[in-house]
C-alpha positions, 0 to 999 in steps of 0.5 A, a space after each residue: 354151299 359146302 359144309 365143312 365139319 367144325 374143328 373149333 377153328 375159323 376156316 381161312 378158306 371160307 369167303 366172307 361172302 359165303 357167310 351172308 344169307 343169299 336173300 340178304 346179299 341179293 337184296 343188297 346187290 339190287 339196292 346198289 344197282 338201283 342207287 347207281 342207276 339213279 345216280 347216273 340219271 342225276 349226273 346226266 340231268 345235272 350235266 344237261 342244260 335243263 330238266 329232262 324232256 318228258 315224252 308222253 305215251 298213251 296206251 289206248 286200244 292196245 296201241 301207243 298214241 305217240 309212236 315215233 319220237 326224236 330227241 337230241 343225243 345225251 339228253 335225259 328224258 322221261 317217258 310218261 306212260 298212261 294206260 287208258 286200256 282196261 287191261 294191263 300193259 308192259 311197256 318195254 324196251 330191250 334197246 333202252 333197258 327197261 320193262 315196266 308194268 302199267 296197270 289200267 288207268 295208271 301213269 308211270 314215269 320212266 327215266 332214261 339217260 345217256 342215249 347216243 345217236 340211233 334208233 331205240 325201239 319200245 313196245 307193249 309186251 302183251 300186245 307187241 303186234 300193235 303197241 310199238 314205237 321208236 325213239 330216234 336220237 339225232 
């Protein structure tokens, strides 16, 4: 941010956003984006006929136990990912827009909503050669 010498007057060219500390602004933006994502998931869930479909994925020996899945379009789903390996794994999908670290022995829930027809790949970022799968929406 450029510093302007003080003349005792309020600078009309200074934007209100420039007065906020950058860390506070970044945290606020993240909070707004997270709230919007959670709200969109809630709206999609409310529009569906029932609760979201839970898809269990188990990580064992650097492989995903469930690797090929099929769900109907537009229905909310929740990935329930359990890591039975002694090492961490990062459950990730560029197509569905998530990246979640799963510690050894941990189970995480990852909500996904609004998927159109198509193939959506997911993988273990630490072992992409062996830990990978596909969600088919049709």
